[in-house]
Every structure is written in structure tokens, then in C-alpha cells.
BAROMAR-740930 format. One record per residue (C-alpha): chain; residue in one letter; x, y, z; residue number from 1. Coordinates in nm, 4 decimals. Layout:
<torvexs>
<c = A | r = A | xx = X | yy = Y | zz = Z | k = NUM>
...
</torvexs>
This chain:
<torvexs>
<c = A | r = M | xx = -1.2536 | yy = -1.7291 | zz = -0.0451 | k = 1>
<c = A | r = N | xx = -1.4927 | yy = -1.5190 | zz = 0.1383 | k = 2>
<c = A | r = N | xx = -1.6957 | yy = -1.5100 | zz = -0.2004 | k = 3>
<c = A | r = A | xx = -1.6946 | yy = -1.8403 | zz = -0.3197 | k = 4>
<c = A | r = S | xx = -2.0775 | yy = -1.8662 | zz = -0.3474 | k = 5>
<c = A | r = V | xx = -2.0463 | yy = -1.6022 | zz = -0.6024 | k = 6>
<c = A | r = L | xx = -1.7712 | yy = -1.7170 | zz = -0.7893 | k = 7>
<c = A | r = T | xx = -1.9349 | yy = -2.0376 | zz = -0.8189 | k = 8>
<c = A | r = K | xx = -2.3129 | yy = -1.9471 | zz = -0.9272 | k = 9>
<c = A | r = V | xx = -2.2478 | yy = -1.6055 | zz = -1.1412 | k = 10>
<c = A | r = Y | xx = -1.9572 | yy = -1.5569 | zz = -1.4137 | k = 11>
<c = A | r = F | xx = -1.7814 | yy = -1.2368 | zz = -1.3611 | k = 12>
<c = A | r = P | xx = -1.4461 | yy = -1.0973 | zz = -1.4456 | k = 13>
<c = A | r = R | xx = -1.2510 | yy = -1.2315 | zz = -1.1524 | k = 14>
<c = A | r = L | xx = -1.0249 | yy = -0.9382 | zz = -1.1084 | k = 15>
<c = A | r = V | xx = -1.3171 | yy = -0.7325 | zz = -1.0148 | k = 16>
<c = A | r = M | xx = -1.2844 | yy = -0.8836 | zz = -0.6569 | k = 17>
<c = A | r = P | xx = -0.9350 | yy = -0.7539 | zz = -0.5711 | k = 18>
<c = A | r = V | xx = -0.9976 | yy = -0.4360 | zz = -0.7537 | k = 19>
<c = A | r = S | xx = -1.2964 | yy = -0.3557 | zz = -0.5592 | k = 20>
<c = A | r = T | xx = -1.1227 | yy = -0.4199 | zz = -0.2305 | k = 21>
<c = A | r = T | xx = -0.8414 | yy = -0.1552 | zz = -0.3752 | k = 22>
<c = A | r = L | xx = -1.0988 | yy = 0.1210 | zz = -0.4592 | k = 23>
<c = A | r = S | xx = -1.3081 | yy = 0.0971 | zz = -0.1148 | k = 24>
<c = A | r = T | xx = -0.9924 | yy = 0.1062 | zz = 0.0603 | k = 25>
<c = A | r = L | xx = -0.9251 | yy = 0.4200 | zz = -0.1431 | k = 26>
<c = A | r = F | xx = -1.2029 | yy = 0.5389 | zz = -0.0810 | k = 27>
<c = A | r = S | xx = -1.1587 | yy = 0.5207 | zz = 0.3104 | k = 28>
<c = A | r = L | xx = -0.8536 | yy = 0.6817 | zz = 0.2657 | k = 29>
<c = A | r = L | xx = -1.0176 | yy = 0.9820 | zz = 0.0888 | k = 30>
<c = A | r = V | xx = -1.2798 | yy = 0.9901 | zz = 0.3774 | k = 31>
<c = A | r = Q | xx = -0.9475 | yy = 0.9745 | zz = 0.6538 | k = 32>
<c = A | r = L | xx = -0.7650 | yy = 1.2532 | zz = 0.4389 | k = 33>
<c = A | r = V | xx = -1.0926 | yy = 1.4930 | zz = 0.4342 | k = 34>
<c = A | r = L | xx = -1.1277 | yy = 1.4317 | zz = 0.7986 | k = 35>
<c = A | r = L | xx = -0.7379 | yy = 1.5409 | zz = 0.8700 | k = 36>
<c = A | r = A | xx = -0.7691 | yy = 1.8396 | zz = 0.6382 | k = 37>
<c = A | r = V | xx = -1.0780 | yy = 1.9300 | zz = 0.8973 | k = 38>
<c = A | r = I | xx = -0.8773 | yy = 1.8621 | zz = 1.1996 | k = 39>
<c = A | r = I | xx = -0.5975 | yy = 2.0672 | zz = 1.0897 | k = 40>
<c = A | r = F | xx = -0.7931 | yy = 2.3406 | zz = 0.9882 | k = 41>
<c = A | r = F | xx = -1.0005 | yy = 2.3468 | zz = 1.3353 | k = 42>
<c = A | r = Y | xx = -0.6429 | yy = 2.3517 | zz = 1.5051 | k = 43>
<c = A | r = A | xx = -0.5225 | yy = 2.6117 | zz = 1.2809 | k = 44>
<c = A | r = L | xx = -0.8213 | yy = 2.8224 | zz = 1.3612 | k = 45>
<c = A | r = F | xx = -0.8882 | yy = 2.7579 | zz = 1.7492 | k = 46>
<c = A | r = R | xx = -0.5791 | yy = 2.6175 | zz = 1.9080 | k = 47>
<c = A | r = D | xx = -0.2976 | yy = 2.8361 | zz = 1.7285 | k = 48>
<c = A | r = Y | xx = -0.1449 | yy = 2.5744 | zz = 1.5295 | k = 49>
<c = A | r = Q | xx = 0.1046 | yy = 2.6626 | zz = 1.2730 | k = 50>
<c = A | r = W | xx = 0.1326 | yy = 2.4526 | zz = 0.9541 | k = 51>
<c = A | r = T | xx = 0.1994 | yy = 2.5933 | zz = 0.6218 | k = 52>
<c = A | r = P | xx = 0.1379 | yy = 2.3299 | zz = 0.3668 | k = 53>
<c = A | r = S | xx = 0.4346 | yy = 2.2870 | zz = 0.1144 | k = 54>
<c = A | r = I | xx = 0.3759 | yy = 2.2619 | zz = -0.2700 | k = 55>
<c = A | r = Q | xx = 0.5348 | yy = 1.8863 | zz = -0.2438 | k = 56>
<c = A | r = L | xx = 0.1710 | yy = 1.8323 | zz = -0.1329 | k = 57>
<c = A | r = L | xx = 0.0643 | yy = 1.8312 | zz = -0.4794 | k = 58>
<c = A | r = A | xx = 0.2195 | yy = 1.4978 | zz = -0.5533 | k = 59>
<c = A | r = L | xx = 0.0184 | yy = 1.3195 | zz = -0.2937 | k = 60>
<c = A | r = P | xx = -0.2103 | yy = 1.1721 | zz = -0.5529 | k = 61>
<c = A | r = V | xx = 0.0765 | yy = 1.0171 | zz = -0.7553 | k = 62>
<c = A | r = V | xx = 0.2012 | yy = 0.8659 | zz = -0.4267 | k = 63>
<c = A | r = I | xx = -0.1281 | yy = 0.7266 | zz = -0.3512 | k = 64>
<c = A | r = V | xx = -0.1865 | yy = 0.5850 | zz = -0.7043 | k = 65>
<c = A | r = L | xx = 0.1765 | yy = 0.3975 | zz = -0.6761 | k = 66>
<c = A | r = M | xx = 0.0629 | yy = 0.2760 | zz = -0.3130 | k = 67>
<c = A | r = S | xx = -0.2431 | yy = 0.1386 | zz = -0.4738 | k = 68>
<c = A | r = F | xx = -0.0657 | yy = -0.0787 | zz = -0.7413 | k = 69>
<c = A | r = L | xx = 0.1833 | yy = -0.1847 | zz = -0.5210 | k = 70>
<c = A | r = G | xx = -0.1105 | yy = -0.2853 | zz = -0.2509 | k = 71>
<c = A | r = L | xx = -0.3328 | yy = -0.4085 | zz = -0.5792 | k = 72>
<c = A | r = G | xx = -0.0465 | yy = -0.6275 | zz = -0.7152 | k = 73>
<c = A | r = V | xx = 0.0613 | yy = -0.7686 | zz = -0.3892 | k = 74>
<c = A | r = G | xx = -0.3558 | yy = -0.8448 | zz = -0.3164 | k = 75>
<c = A | r = I | xx = -0.3832 | yy = -1.0180 | zz = -0.6804 | k = 76>
<c = A | r = L | xx = -0.0763 | yy = -1.2310 | zz = -0.6162 | k = 77>
<c = A | r = V | xx = -0.1667 | yy = -1.3102 | zz = -0.2965 | k = 78>
<c = A | r = S | xx = -0.5503 | yy = -1.3963 | zz = -0.3488 | k = 79>
<c = A | r = A | xx = -0.4569 | yy = -1.6337 | zz = -0.6657 | k = 80>
<c = A | r = L | xx = -0.2111 | yy = -1.8241 | zz = -0.4510 | k = 81>
<c = A | r = T | xx = -0.4287 | yy = -1.8396 | zz = -0.1596 | k = 82>
<c = A | r = T | xx = -0.6663 | yy = -2.0300 | zz = -0.3712 | k = 83>
<c = A | r = K | xx = -0.4539 | yy = -2.3154 | zz = -0.4381 | k = 84>
<c = A | r = Y | xx = -0.2487 | yy = -2.2820 | zz = -0.1228 | k = 85>
<c = A | r = R | xx = -0.4769 | yy = -2.2139 | zz = 0.1509 | k = 86>
<c = A | r = D | xx = -0.2449 | yy = -2.2019 | zz = 0.4443 | k = 87>
<c = A | r = L | xx = -0.0842 | yy = -1.8769 | zz = 0.2815 | k = 88>
<c = A | r = G | xx = -0.3578 | yy = -1.6972 | zz = 0.4302 | k = 89>
<c = A | r = F | xx = -0.2431 | yy = -1.7545 | zz = 0.7812 | k = 90>
<c = A | r = L | xx = 0.1099 | yy = -1.6914 | zz = 0.6570 | k = 91>
<c = A | r = V | xx = 0.0498 | yy = -1.3714 | zz = 0.5275 | k = 92>
<c = A | r = A | xx = -0.1396 | yy = -1.2381 | zz = 0.7889 | k = 93>
<c = A | r = Y | xx = 0.1967 | yy = -1.3135 | zz = 1.0152 | k = 94>
<c = A | r = G | xx = 0.3789 | yy = -1.1440 | zz = 0.7013 | k = 95>
<c = A | r = V | xx = 0.1985 | yy = -0.8368 | zz = 0.7282 | k = 96>
<c = A | r = Q | xx = 0.2533 | yy = -0.7922 | zz = 1.0932 | k = 97>
<c = A | r = L | xx = 0.6043 | yy = -0.8509 | zz = 1.0657 | k = 98>
<c = A | r = L | xx = 0.6327 | yy = -0.5850 | zz = 0.7269 | k = 99>
<c = A | r = M | xx = 0.5200 | yy = -0.3351 | zz = 0.9896 | k = 100>
<c = A | r = F | xx = 0.8573 | yy = -0.3770 | zz = 1.1706 | k = 101>
<c = A | r = V | xx = 1.0441 | yy = -0.3423 | zz = 0.8845 | k = 102>
<c = A | r = S | xx = 0.8451 | yy = -0.0157 | zz = 0.7636 | k = 103>
<c = A | r = P | xx = 0.9360 | yy = 0.3285 | zz = 0.8843 | k = 104>
<c = A | r = V | xx = 0.5986 | yy = 0.3687 | zz = 0.9780 | k = 105>
<c = A | r = I | xx = 0.5977 | yy = 0.5266 | zz = 1.3377 | k = 106>
<c = A | r = F | xx = 0.9864 | yy = 0.6331 | zz = 1.3232 | k = 107>
<c = A | r = P | xx = 1.1632 | yy = 0.8126 | zz = 1.0610 | k = 108>
<c = A | r = L | xx = 1.4106 | yy = 0.6790 | zz = 0.8415 | k = 109>
<c = A | r = S | xx = 1.6769 | yy = 0.9398 | zz = 0.9988 | k = 110>
<c = A | r = L | xx = 1.5974 | yy = 0.8088 | zz = 1.3309 | k = 111>
<c = A | r = V | xx = 1.7350 | yy = 0.4519 | zz = 1.2076 | k = 112>
<c = A | r = A | xx = 2.0125 | yy = 0.6326 | zz = 1.0150 | k = 113>
<c = A | r = E | xx = 2.1387 | yy = 0.7562 | zz = 1.3475 | k = 114>
<c = A | r = K | xx = 2.0783 | yy = 0.4792 | zz = 1.5633 | k = 115>
<c = A | r = S | xx = 2.1353 | yy = 0.1702 | zz = 1.3681 | k = 116>
<c = A | r = P | xx = 2.2896 | yy = 0.2358 | zz = 1.0236 | k = 117>
<c = A | r = A | xx = 2.3140 | yy = -0.1285 | zz = 0.9859 | k = 118>
<c = A | r = M | xx = 1.9688 | yy = -0.1922 | zz = 0.9697 | k = 119>
<c = A | r = L | xx = 1.9137 | yy = 0.1055 | zz = 0.7023 | k = 120>
<c = A | r = P | xx = 1.9775 | yy = -0.1286 | zz = 0.3698 | k = 121>
<c = A | r = F | xx = 1.7020 | yy = -0.3281 | zz = 0.5222 | k = 122>
<c = A | r = L | xx = 1.4618 | yy = -0.0690 | zz = 0.5129 | k = 123>
<c = A | r = K | xx = 1.5367 | yy = 0.0899 | zz = 0.2177 | k = 124>
<c = A | r = A | xx = 1.4847 | yy = -0.2880 | zz = 0.0433 | k = 125>
<c = A | r = N | xx = 1.1021 | yy = -0.2570 | zz = 0.1264 | k = 126>
<c = A | r = P | xx = 0.9694 | yy = -0.0750 | zz = -0.1444 | k = 127>
<c = A | r = M | xx = 0.6858 | yy = 0.1038 | zz = 0.1233 | k = 128>
<c = A | r = T | xx = 0.9583 | yy = 0.2488 | zz = 0.2802 | k = 129>
<c = A | r = P | xx = 1.0260 | yy = 0.5463 | zz = -0.0191 | k = 130>
<c = A | r = I | xx = 0.6544 | yy = 0.5978 | zz = -0.0143 | k = 131>
<c = A | r = I | xx = 0.5854 | yy = 0.6163 | zz = 0.3594 | k = 132>
<c = A | r = E | xx = 0.8872 | yy = 0.8445 | zz = 0.3854 | k = 133>
<c = A | r = T | xx = 0.7526 | yy = 1.0943 | zz = 0.1112 | k = 134>
<c = A | r = V | xx = 0.4195 | yy = 1.1284 | zz = 0.2977 | k = 135>
<c = A | r = R | xx = 0.5916 | yy = 1.2310 | zz = 0.5834 | k = 136>
<c = A | r = T | xx = 0.7921 | yy = 1.4642 | zz = 0.3677 | k = 137>
<c = A | r = M | xx = 0.4765 | yy = 1.5854 | zz = 0.2235 | k = 138>
<c = A | r = F | xx = 0.3431 | yy = 1.6942 | zz = 0.5554 | k = 139>
<c = A | r = F | xx = 0.6512 | yy = 1.7753 | zz = 0.7839 | k = 140>
<c = A | r = G | xx = 0.9021 | yy = 1.9041 | zz = 0.5255 | k = 141>
<c = A | r = G | xx = 1.2064 | yy = 1.8176 | zz = 0.3595 | k = 142>
<c = A | r = Q | xx = 1.3280 | yy = 1.6893 | zz = 0.0242 | k = 143>
<c = A | r = I | xx = 1.1485 | yy = 1.4317 | zz = -0.1534 | k = 144>
<c = A | r = D | xx = 1.3905 | yy = 1.0998 | zz = -0.2492 | k = 145>
<c = A | r = W | xx = 1.2627 | yy = 1.0696 | zz = -0.6293 | k = 146>
<c = A | r = A | xx = 1.5123 | yy = 0.7733 | zz = -0.6564 | k = 147>
<c = A | r = G | xx = 1.2861 | yy = 0.5816 | zz = -0.4109 | k = 148>
<c = A | r = L | xx = 0.9781 | yy = 0.6484 | zz = -0.5390 | k = 149>
<c = A | r = G | xx = 1.1327 | yy = 0.5353 | zz = -0.8819 | k = 150>
<c = A | r = Y | xx = 1.2303 | yy = 0.2274 | zz = -0.7063 | k = 151>
<c = A | r = A | xx = 0.9005 | yy = 0.1865 | zz = -0.5714 | k = 152>
<c = A | r = G | xx = 0.7494 | yy = 0.2424 | zz = -0.8824 | k = 153>
<c = A | r = L | xx = 0.9337 | yy = -0.0082 | zz = -1.0609 | k = 154>
<c = A | r = F | xx = 0.8599 | yy = -0.2561 | zz = -0.7684 | k = 155>
<c = A | r = A | xx = 0.4972 | yy = -0.1938 | zz = -0.7773 | k = 156>
<c = A | r = G | xx = 0.4976 | yy = -0.2606 | zz = -1.1590 | k = 157>
<c = A | r = I | xx = 0.6760 | yy = -0.5681 | zz = -1.1415 | k = 158>
<c = A | r = I | xx = 0.4758 | yy = -0.7030 | zz = -0.8732 | k = 159>
<c = A | r = F | xx = 0.1546 | yy = -0.6062 | zz = -1.0593 | k = 160>
<c = A | r = V | xx = 0.2346 | yy = -0.7780 | zz = -1.4005 | k = 161>
<c = A | r = I | xx = 0.3442 | yy = -1.0793 | zz = -1.2113 | k = 162>
<c = A | r = G | xx = 0.0700 | yy = -1.0831 | zz = -0.9903 | k = 163>
<c = A | r = L | xx = -0.1926 | yy = -1.0246 | zz = -1.3031 | k = 164>
<c = A | r = A | xx = 0.0042 | yy = -1.3167 | zz = -1.4892 | k = 165>
<c = A | r = I | xx = -0.0289 | yy = -1.5646 | zz = -1.1900 | k = 166>
<c = A | r = F | xx = -0.3922 | yy = -1.4263 | zz = -1.1342 | k = 167>
<c = A | r = Q | xx = -0.5188 | yy = -1.4907 | zz = -1.4904 | k = 168>
<c = A | r = R | xx = -0.3285 | yy = -1.8463 | zz = -1.4971 | k = 169>
<c = A | r = V | xx = -0.5327 | yy = -1.9567 | zz = -1.1749 | k = 170>
<c = A | r = E | xx = -0.8341 | yy = -1.7644 | zz = -1.2676 | k = 171>
<c = A | r = R | xx = -0.9887 | yy = -2.0356 | zz = -1.4847 | k = 172>
<c = A | r = S | xx = -0.9747 | yy = -2.3157 | zz = -1.1941 | k = 173>
<c = A | r = F | xx = -1.1115 | yy = -2.0661 | zz = -0.9291 | k = 174>
<c = A | r = A | xx = -1.4588 | yy = -2.2282 | zz = -0.9244 | k = 175>
<c = A | r = D | xx = -1.3188 | yy = -2.5936 | zz = -0.9194 | k = 176>
<c = A | r = I | xx = -1.0851 | yy = -2.5550 | zz = -0.6699 | k = 177>
<c = A | r = I | xx = -1.2959 | yy = -2.3223 | zz = -0.3987 | k = 178>
</torvexs>
């Protein structure tokens, strides 16, 4: 919707827009990871900070690619549906805020298992949960949940294919709808 003037004047593959948004976000993540490495190095050098990276940290690019495909699939799906149903944008913004509470971003999944085991199945149904927990495990130690990552990968693949199919169907009429 923000690039409606470009869509109506010049032909280019419409998929470029959601992919470019994903790639620019990945670049921002790369810059943030470099800054994190600098901060960890600074604290290890001057503040007597003890952190030993594990071999599991080598799987970080795989987790980032998995997270990117999940985000790209959802982004393609939402962008295709938002062109036809404009109010969906408001619902998505609200839904993203709600999903933050159903993702173990600021709390570990083990805390939920201790305090409220009834909530655990709902949190594990979220495909971002194994990705977040894996990143946490890579930095702070523990066992990676490979089954959970498999679930997240399968979910990301299905959402990506569905999003791509709907996007290609709606793509023909983007300029007319916008």
C-alpha cells in the first residue's frame, strides 16, 4: 500500500517488495549481531565477563534463515490479503502485539513449565517458540529442541507456499485494486 504509485506506473516482479523488506531487516539483524559481539568482547576484556561460546552457535545462520522464511511467508500472505481487505492491516498490527505475549521472548519456556504448565501447549503451538528458545539456548547453553525446529521449519514452509500461491493469484490485480 505504501508503494502504490510505483506499482501503477512501472512493471516489475511484485514479490520484490516483501523480499526487499525481509532482506533489509536481515541486514539490520546482522548489524545488531555485530554490535552484540563488540559489546560481549568489550565486557570480556574490561569488565571480567565470563562467557564461552558453544559449538551450537554455528547453527545461528540456519535459525536466522528459518526465521526469515517464516517472516517472509507471513509477510507475503498478509500483503496479498491486505490489498483486497484493507482493514486487515489494523488487525495484523493488533495481532502482532498479541503474539508477543504468546511467544517466550522475555521469559524462558522453562519458567512457564514451572509456573503454568497448562499454558505450555499454547506456547509450543507458536512456530516462533522453538526459534526463540534455540537462540536462547545458543547463547546461554542447554539442549537444542530439534523436533521443535523441525516443526517451525515445516510450518514456515507451508506458510511460505500458501503465501506465495495467494500472492501470485492476487498479484495480477494489484494495480487495479490499489
